[in-house]
N, CA, C and O atoms as a DFTB+ gen file, in Angstrom:
296 C
 N C O
     1  1       1.738       7.686     -15.784
     2  2       1.121       6.369     -15.901
     3  2      -0.196       6.507     -16.643
     4  3      -0.990       7.399     -16.344
     5  1      -0.430       5.635     -17.600
     6  2      -1.723       5.688     -18.263
     7  2      -2.779       4.989     -17.408
     8  3      -2.452       4.299     -16.442
     9  1      -4.033       5.175     -17.771
    10  2      -5.132       4.683     -16.939
    11  2      -5.163       3.163     -16.845
    12  3      -5.494       2.618     -15.792
    13  1      -4.823       2.474     -17.928
    14  2      -4.842       1.011     -17.900
    15  2      -3.786       0.453     -16.948
    16  3      -4.053      -0.485     -16.197
    17  1      -2.611       1.023     -16.981
    18  2      -1.536       0.574     -16.097
    19  2      -1.861       0.890     -14.635
    20  3      -1.557       0.103     -13.739
    21  1      -2.475       2.037     -14.408
    22  2      -2.883       2.402     -13.051
    23  2      -3.922       1.427     -12.523
    24  3      -3.823       0.965     -11.386
    25  1      -4.913       1.112     -13.341
    26  2      -5.951       0.167     -12.923
    27  2      -5.359      -1.211     -12.652
    28  3      -5.757      -1.877     -11.697
    29  1      -4.414      -1.644     -13.478
    30  2      -3.773      -2.939     -13.275
    31  2      -2.982      -2.958     -11.968
    32  3      -3.026      -3.944     -11.232
    33  1      -2.269      -1.887     -11.678
    34  2      -1.488      -1.823     -10.435
    35  2      -2.401      -1.848      -9.217
    36  3      -2.100      -2.523      -8.233
    37  1      -3.515      -1.119      -9.271
    38  2      -4.462      -1.144      -8.152
    39  2      -5.105      -2.521      -8.010
    40  3      -5.359      -2.969      -6.892
    41  1      -5.369      -3.190      -9.114
    42  2      -5.931      -4.542      -9.064
    43  2      -4.941      -5.507      -8.416
    44  3      -5.330      -6.332      -7.589
    45  1      -3.679      -5.409      -8.783
    46  2      -2.654      -6.271      -8.188
    47  2      -2.531      -5.997      -6.690
    48  3      -2.389      -6.928      -5.898
    49  1      -2.584      -4.731      -6.301
    50  2      -2.488      -4.426      -4.870
    51  2      -3.713      -4.938      -4.120
    52  3      -3.583      -5.389      -2.982
    53  1      -4.887      -4.882      -4.720
    54  2      -6.089      -5.420      -4.070
    55  2      -5.983      -6.930      -3.895
    56  3      -6.384      -7.467      -2.863
    57  1      -5.447      -7.608      -4.894
    58  2      -5.244      -9.057      -4.786
    59  2      -4.241      -9.361      -3.674
    60  3      -4.413     -10.321      -2.923
    61  1      -3.205      -8.548      -3.572
    62  2      -2.229      -8.732      -2.487
    63  2      -2.891      -8.574      -1.123
    64  3      -2.586      -9.327      -0.199
    65  1      -3.793      -7.604      -0.987
    66  2      -4.474      -7.407       0.294
    67  2      -5.357      -8.599       0.636
    68  3      -5.412      -9.014       1.794
    69  1      -6.041      -9.148      -0.344
    70  2      -6.883     -10.319      -0.108
    71  2      -6.027     -11.513       0.295
    72  3      -6.370     -12.239       1.228
    73  1      -4.922     -11.716      -0.402
    74  2      -4.022     -12.818      -0.056
    75  2      -3.392     -12.608       1.322
    76  3      -3.134     -13.572       2.042
    77  1      -3.148     -11.354       1.685
    78  2      -2.590     -11.069       3.010
    79  2      -3.577     -11.453       4.097
    80  3      -3.188     -12.047       5.103
    81  1      -4.843     -11.125       3.913
    82  2      -5.854     -11.511       4.900
    83  2      -5.966     -13.021       5.012
    84  3      -6.132     -13.567       6.103
    85  1      -5.873     -13.683       3.880
    86  2      -5.913     -15.146       3.891
    87  2      -4.697     -15.705       4.625
    88  3      -4.818     -16.672       5.376
    89  1      -3.539     -15.112       4.415
    90  2      -2.325     -15.577       5.071
    91  2      -2.323     -15.327       6.565
    92  3      -1.698     -16.073       7.319
    93  1      -3.010     -14.291       6.998
    94  2      -3.040     -13.966       8.423
    95  2      -3.983     -14.863       9.215
    96  3      -4.070     -14.745      10.437
    97  1      -4.687     -15.752       8.533
    98  2      -5.649     -16.613       9.225
    99  2      -4.980     -17.743       9.998
   100  3      -5.628     -18.395      10.817
   101  1      -3.710     -17.981       9.754
   102  2      -3.009     -19.067      10.430
   103  2      -1.657     -18.564      10.943
   104  3      -0.984     -17.796      10.255
   105  1      -1.259     -18.986      12.135
   106  2       0.055     -18.562      12.643
   107  2       1.216     -19.037      11.765
   108  3       2.265     -18.395      11.717
   109  1       1.025     -20.155      11.076
   110  2       2.096     -20.681      10.226
   111  2       2.350     -19.801       9.003
   112  3       3.482     -19.719       8.525
   113  1       1.316     -19.150       8.498
   114  2       1.457     -18.351       7.279
   115  2       1.368     -16.849       7.540
   116  3       1.306     -16.059       6.599
   117  1       1.362     -16.453       8.810
   118  2       1.186     -15.034       9.146
   119  2       2.344     -14.174       8.648
   120  3       2.124     -13.052       8.191
   121  1       3.561     -14.676       8.729
   122  2       4.714     -13.891       8.265
   123  2       4.611     -13.622       6.763
   124  3       4.839     -12.500       6.311
   125  1       4.271     -14.642       6.006
   126  2       4.117     -14.470       4.558
   127  2       2.941     -13.538       4.256
   128  3       3.012     -12.725       3.334
   129  1       1.854     -13.656       5.036
   130  2       0.707     -12.773       4.849
   131  2       1.069     -11.315       5.067
   132  3       0.633     -10.442       4.317
   133  1       1.863     -11.053       6.090
   134  2       2.317      -9.681       6.339
   135  2       3.171      -9.160       5.190
   136  3       3.022      -8.009       4.777
   137  1       4.056      -9.988       4.676
   138  2       4.917      -9.557       3.563
   139  2       4.105      -9.269       2.306
   140  3       4.394      -8.317       1.582
   141  1       3.096     -10.087       2.047
   142  2       2.238      -9.850       0.881
   143  2       1.447      -8.557       1.067
   144  3       1.265      -7.795       0.118
   145  1       0.976      -8.311       2.296
   146  2       0.267      -7.064       2.578
   147  2       1.153      -5.841       2.405
   148  3       0.714      -4.815       1.886
   149  1       2.399      -5.953       2.841
   150  2       3.352      -4.856       2.671
   151  2       3.593      -4.597       1.188
   152  3       3.637      -3.445       0.755
   153  1       3.749      -5.660       0.412
   154  2       3.959      -5.504      -1.029
   155  2       2.759      -4.818      -1.678
   156  3       2.923      -3.946      -2.532
   157  1       1.560      -5.212      -1.273
   158  2       0.360      -4.581      -1.813
   159  2       0.292      -3.098      -1.486
   160  3      -0.100      -2.293      -2.330
   161  1       0.670      -2.735      -0.272
   162  2       0.637      -1.328       0.121
   163  2       1.696      -0.528      -0.620
   164  3       1.449       0.613      -1.009
   165  1       2.880      -1.113      -0.821
   166  2       3.933      -0.422      -1.580
   167  2       3.472      -0.172      -3.013
   168  3       3.699       0.906      -3.563
   169  1       2.829      -1.164      -3.613
   170  2       2.317      -1.000      -4.979
   171  2       1.259       0.095      -5.023
   172  3       1.276       0.940      -5.918
   173  1       0.335       0.085      -4.058
   174  2      -0.738       1.082      -4.046
   175  2      -0.195       2.497      -3.833
   176  3      -0.616       3.433      -4.513
   177  1       0.732       2.652      -2.899
   178  2       1.296       3.978      -2.637
   179  2       2.124       4.455      -3.827
   180  3       2.030       5.616      -4.226
   181  1       2.933       3.563      -4.394
   182  2       3.726       3.935      -5.562
   183  2       2.866       4.336      -6.743
   184  3       3.194       5.279      -7.463
   185  1       1.768       3.625      -6.947
   186  2       0.853       3.958      -8.033
   187  2       0.222       5.324      -7.805
   188  3       0.101       6.123      -8.733
   189  1      -0.176       5.584      -6.577
   190  2      -0.786       6.879      -6.266
   191  2       0.207       8.018      -6.465
   192  3      -0.144       9.056      -7.025
   193  1       1.439       7.831      -6.014
   194  2       2.440       8.889      -6.165
   195  2       2.837       9.106      -7.620
   196  3       3.228      10.212      -7.993
   197  1       2.744       8.070      -8.445
   198  2       3.129       8.193      -9.848
   199  2       1.991       8.698     -10.729
   200  3       2.203       8.975     -11.910
   201  1       0.799       8.821     -10.179
   202  2      -0.333       9.261     -10.995
   203  2      -0.211      10.753     -11.296
   204  3       0.321      11.512     -10.486
   205  1      -0.701      11.167     -12.452
   206  2      -0.558      12.578     -12.830
   207  2      -1.468      13.515     -12.038
   208  3      -1.314      14.733     -12.130
   209  1      -2.401      12.985     -11.272
   210  2      -3.324      13.827     -10.523
   211  2      -2.745      14.411      -9.250
   212  3      -3.409      15.208      -8.586
   213  1      -1.527      14.037      -8.892
   214  2      -0.902      14.559      -7.674
   215  2      -0.474      16.000      -7.940
   216  3       0.346      16.270      -8.817
   217  1      -1.047      16.917      -7.165
   218  2      -0.745      18.333      -7.368
   219  2       0.414      18.815      -6.514
   220  3       1.199      19.661      -6.942
   221  1       0.522      18.275      -5.302
   222  2       1.565      18.730      -4.396
   223  2       2.026      17.567      -3.527
   224  3       1.216      16.897      -2.887
   225  1       3.300      17.341      -3.513
   226  2       3.854      16.283      -2.670
   227  2       4.049      16.756      -1.229
   228  3       4.351      15.951      -0.348
   229  1       3.880      18.039      -0.990
   230  2       4.053      18.581       0.358
   231  2       3.036      17.987       1.318
   232  3       3.399      17.544       2.407
   233  1       1.755      17.972       0.924
   234  2       0.716      17.428       1.798
   235  2       0.886      15.935       2.006
   236  3       0.560      15.414       3.073
   237  1       1.388      15.251       1.011
   238  2       1.652      13.816       1.157
   239  2       2.753      13.607       2.194
   240  3       2.642      12.727       3.048
   241  1       3.809      14.405       2.125
   242  2       4.905      14.296       3.096
   243  2       4.422      14.625       4.505
   244  3       4.833      13.974       5.466
   245  1       3.558      15.625       4.637
   246  2       3.012      15.975       5.953
   247  2       2.201      14.812       6.506
   248  3       2.314      14.483       7.686
   249  1       1.386      14.190       5.666
   250  2       0.594      13.040       6.101
   251  2       1.454      11.864       6.519
   252  3       1.152      11.180       7.497
   253  1       2.521      11.629       5.779
   254  2       3.432      10.540       6.128
   255  2       4.110      10.821       7.471
   256  3       4.248       9.919       8.297
   257  1       4.528      12.053       7.685
   258  2       5.174      12.410       8.954
   259  2       4.214      12.279      10.135
   260  3       4.589      11.752      11.182
   261  1       2.989      12.751       9.975
   262  2       2.009      12.650      11.063
   263  2       1.672      11.190      11.343
   264  3       1.636      10.768      12.499
   265  1       1.426      10.423      10.286
   266  2       1.123       9.001      10.468
   267  2       2.280       8.233      11.072
   268  3       2.078       7.353      11.909
   269  1       3.490       8.561      10.651
   270  2       4.665       7.905      11.221
   271  2       4.854       8.231      12.690
   272  3       5.230       7.367      13.482
   273  1       4.591       9.484      13.054
   274  2       4.716       9.878      14.461
   275  2       3.679       9.165      15.322
   276  3       3.996       8.683      16.409
   277  1       2.451       9.100      14.841
   278  2       1.400       8.401      15.594
   279  2       1.718       6.913      15.687
   280  3       1.547       6.305      16.743
   281  1       2.177       6.330      14.589
   282  2       2.540       4.912      14.604
   283  2       3.697       4.607      15.535
   284  3       3.735       3.541      16.150
   285  1       4.631       5.521      15.645
   286  2       5.761       5.328      16.554
   287  2       5.306       5.353      18.007
   288  3       5.790       4.577      18.831
   289  1       4.378       6.246      18.314
   290  2       3.875       6.353      19.685
   291  2       3.042       5.134      20.056
   292  3       3.160       4.601      21.160
   293  1       2.212       4.705      19.138
   294  2       1.332       3.561      19.420
   295  2       2.158       2.302      19.428
   296  3       1.624       1.214      19.645
């Protein structure tokens, strides 16, 4: 990914996070707010994984496993 495309993807994910917070302010729009937040996080994670600066996917997988285990318990 080139730098311009990476910056654009991060900008879109930031906008999604802002819209998600706005959507969570009302029970009527909370479901849509959660979906927008999920979309923003998928974009941010995908952009990070596609960036050329990733040296090892092993540590990323370890972090995902630890976070998933903690999230399952909580």
